[in-house]
N, C-alpha and C positions, 0 to 999 in steps of 0.2 A: 248344639250351641257351642260346645268346645271347638268342634271342627270349624264352624263359621268364624269364631274369634281368632283361631289360628290362621285361617285364610286371610282375614282382614289384616292381621298383624303382618303377614308376609307381603300383602299388597302395600301396606304403609312403608315397610322397609324398602321395598323396591322403588317406591315413589321417592323416598328420601335419597336413595342412591342415585336415581336419575337426576334429581334436583342438584345433588352434590356435584355430579359430573358436569352438569350444565353450568353450575356456578364456577367450577374450576376453569372450564373453557372460556366463560365470560371474563373471569379474572385475568386469564392470560391475554385475551384480546384487549381488555380495558387497560392493562399495564403496558401494552405495546406502544412505543412512541410513534409520533407522526414522522413522516419522511423528513420534515423540516427540523424536528428535534434531533434526529439521528445525524443529519447533515451538520447541524450546529455543533454537536460534540466533536465531530471530526474537524471542523473548522477551528474550534478552540484548541485542539491538539496541534494543528498546523501553526496557529498563531503563537502557541507556547514555544515552538521550535524556530520561529522566524527571528533572525538577527538583523538589526538595523544599523546602517552605516551612513556616512555623509561624505561626499567628495565635492571639490570645487573644480568645475570643468577646465578653467584656465590653468590648473596645476598640472595638466597632462596626465601621464600614467600614475595611478594611485593604487597602492597595494594594501590589502586588508588581510588580517589573520582571524580566522573563525575561532569559535569556542573549542573546536576539536583540533585545531592546528592546521587547517587547510588555508593556504595563501591564494588569494585571487586578485588579479590586477585588471583594472578597467582604465582605459585611456579616455579621459574627458574630452580630448580633442576630436574623438570619433563619435561622440554622442550627438544625435539630432532630435529635434522636436518638431513634428509636423513637417519634416524635410529640411529644417533650418538648423544651423549649428547652435549648440547650447552654450550659454554662459551662466556663471553663478553656481549656486549650491544645488546639489542633486541628492535625492534620497535613494539609498540602495537597500534592497531587501535580499537576504541570503538564507537559504535553508539547506542543511546537509543531513542526509539520512544514511546511516551505515548498518543499522540493526533492524531485525524483523519486527520488534515491538513497536518502534517508532513508525515503521512502514505501515503497520496494521492500524494504529490509531489515527493516522492521517489518510489512510486508504491509498497509499502510494506504493503499490505492489510492483514486482519485477516480472512483468509479462511482456515478452517481445514478439514482434510479428515475424513469422517464418516466411520463406519465399512463396509458399502457397497461400498465404493470407491467414493461416491459423496462428494461434498464440501459444508460445512455449515459454518455459521458465528461464529466466536469466539469472546468472550469478553476478552480483553487483560489486563493483569497486567503489560504490558511492553514488547516491542520487543527489542532484543539486538543483536548486531553484535560485536564479538570480534575476532581479528586476530593478530597473531604475526609473524614477519618476521625478517630475518637477511640477509643483503646483497641482498635483493629482493627475497630471498627464503622463502617460507611459511614453518612454523614450525608445529610440532605436539606436543601434550601434553599427558602424561601418567598417570596423576592424576587429580582429579576434581579441577576445578576453583570454587570459591565461589562468589556469588552476595548477597549483602544486599540491598534490595529495599524498600525504605520508602513507605508504602502503602498510605500515604497522596498524592502520585503522581497518585494513581489509584482509588481514591474515597473510600478508606478504605479496610481493610483486608477481604479476601474471602478464606475460608478453602477448597473450592472445586477446586481451581486452580491446574493445573498440568503443567509439562514442555513439550514443543513441539519443534521439530527440523524443521528448514526451508530449503526448497530446491527450486531452480528455475527450472521450467519445460521448455519444448521445446518451449512454447509460451511466455516465459518471466515472467510468473506468479510466485509469491512466494507462495508456498503451504506449509501448516503446517501439520506435522504428530506427533501424541502424542508419547512421549518416552515410550518404554516398561518398564516393571518391571525390576528393577536393582537387579540381584541376589546377589550382594555383599552388597547392601544397601548403596552405596556411593553417588548415584545421586538422585535428586528429589527436590521438593520445599515444604516448610512448613511455617506457620505463627508462629512467635516467640511471645508467650504470648496470652492474651485474649482481650486486648484493641481493640477498634474500629480501631485505626490507628497503630496496631502492625505491625512491618516490616515483609517482606518476606525474607527467606533465600533460595537461590537456589544453587544447586551443579550440575555441568555437566562437562564432560571431553572431549569435542571436540570444536574446533573453528568453526566459521561461525555464522549462525542465530539461535537464541534460543528465545522462547516466553513463558511467563507465562500466561496461558489461561484456559478457560473453554468454552464449547459450549453455545451459546445464547439459552435461554429457553423460548419458546412461545407455548402455547397449541393450538393456532388457526390453522385452515386448511391452507395448503400451496399452492402456485401457482408458475408458471414460468412467468417472464416478459421479454419483448423485448424493445429495444431502437434503434432509428435511429439517427446517427450523420448527420451533414450537408453534402451536396454533396461534394465529394472529400476526405472525412475523413473515415478512416477505423481502423482496429485493430493495424496496424503498426504505424500510425501517430496520434492516439488519443486514449482516453479511456473513459469509462463510469462507474461511481461508484455509490454506494448506501450507504447513511448515515442514519442509524437507529436513529430516534429522541430519545433522552434520554439516548443514549449509546455513550458517548464522546470518548471512547477508542476502538471503533470498526470501521471498514470500509470494506464493501463488494465490490465486483467487478463483472461486467458482463464480464466473462472471456472467452467467446467464441464469434466468429464472423462468420456470414454466408455471403460468397462473393456473392451468388446468390441473396439474399434479401437485402444486405447491412444493416443487423441488428446485433446488439450486443445482447447477451442473457445470462441470468442466467438460464441455461438449466437443473438444477437439481431439480427444483420445490421446493425450500426451503424458499421462501419468504412468510411470514405470510400474509394472506388476512386481510385487515383492518389496516395493519401497517402504521403508520404515519412516513414519511421519506422524504429525499431529494435525487433526482436523479441528478447526476453531470456529465457534459461533460467537458473534459479537453484536450487541445492540446497545441502546441507551435506556436509562431509567432514572428519572428525577435528577438529571444532570450528572449521573455517574454511568459507568460502564457495567453492563451485565454480560457475562461471557461464560463459555464452557469450552474445555479443551479435552479432546479425546485422543488417546494413543491408538495408532492403527498400523497395520501392515497391509498394503494394498493388494487386493485380489481383483480379478476381472469382474467388472460390472458392480462393484461395491455400492451399497446404499447406506449412508450414515444418518441416524435419526437423533435429534436433540430434543430433550424435554426440559421444561422449566426447572424441575427438581435437580437437574444436573448443573445448573448455572450458579454463578457467584456474582455478587454485586461488589464492585470495587472502584477505586479511583483510577485515573489515567496512569499514574505512576505504578500502581499495583498490577494493572494489566500489562504494561510494558515490561515490568520485571518478570511476570509470569511467562511471557513469550520468550524473553531473552534467556530465561533459565532452562528452556527446552534443550535437549541434546543436539 
């Protein structure tokens, strides 16, 4: 009888353990947000960083100064609405991103298209979004806008920077393509002067996302890495990013997801072996951010796994601060 009771007890303990594990898995899945909820918290972050201005088209060239000190000029005489010249008041939206924390919460990373079509990390001199509307209708512009960007915001002037156009792909990633040579010579970016903190001047003639960038330069051999989110989390309701230590104005993203293996991937093989970095998991929970940050030194074929026990629940400001405090 004692043996039977002991066996029954062991069976009960095993059953409880199985139920407990199952409940943990279910709790993870139940707490996972929908894709719409994750998209909403990113949109809220972008809305929080969107600055609003107004110009009158008949006033001609109007210059605005952003919260961070960027000056941008739009010539109202060059604005068109459905192909016709614009008159009257125009609403202008402006976003400026200089730090990895703001790039993460808005999902506006610095991944540029290489000549072979792969994506590589860009070092940013600022990501900018400019849009103009009238009565809710988006406008076009027929002459270049001008940006004056203090290089103190980017760690100093860099003469190798070029202009990049941003587009959102079918997976929601912001991809950057370098602007081609301008045959008229009206567009481009250059440093004014030779001082360390000389400003950038940028000229471009289309609304949307524009970036002052160059490719990250590292001679070391490259590899592909994989990462696994907690159970119940995927590309739709979470994201995994890579912060290169020492590069405050960059943020890479593991921009593909394998449903069969439940793994995120940087599948281009562009991560330098030996790179000191931080791997970041981010998602939404009850209107806040849930995230985890792992320190790493990249080895060939690394796989990083996140668990819910490693995550922290915090506000947008707390997450931005945590990312911007990384080395």
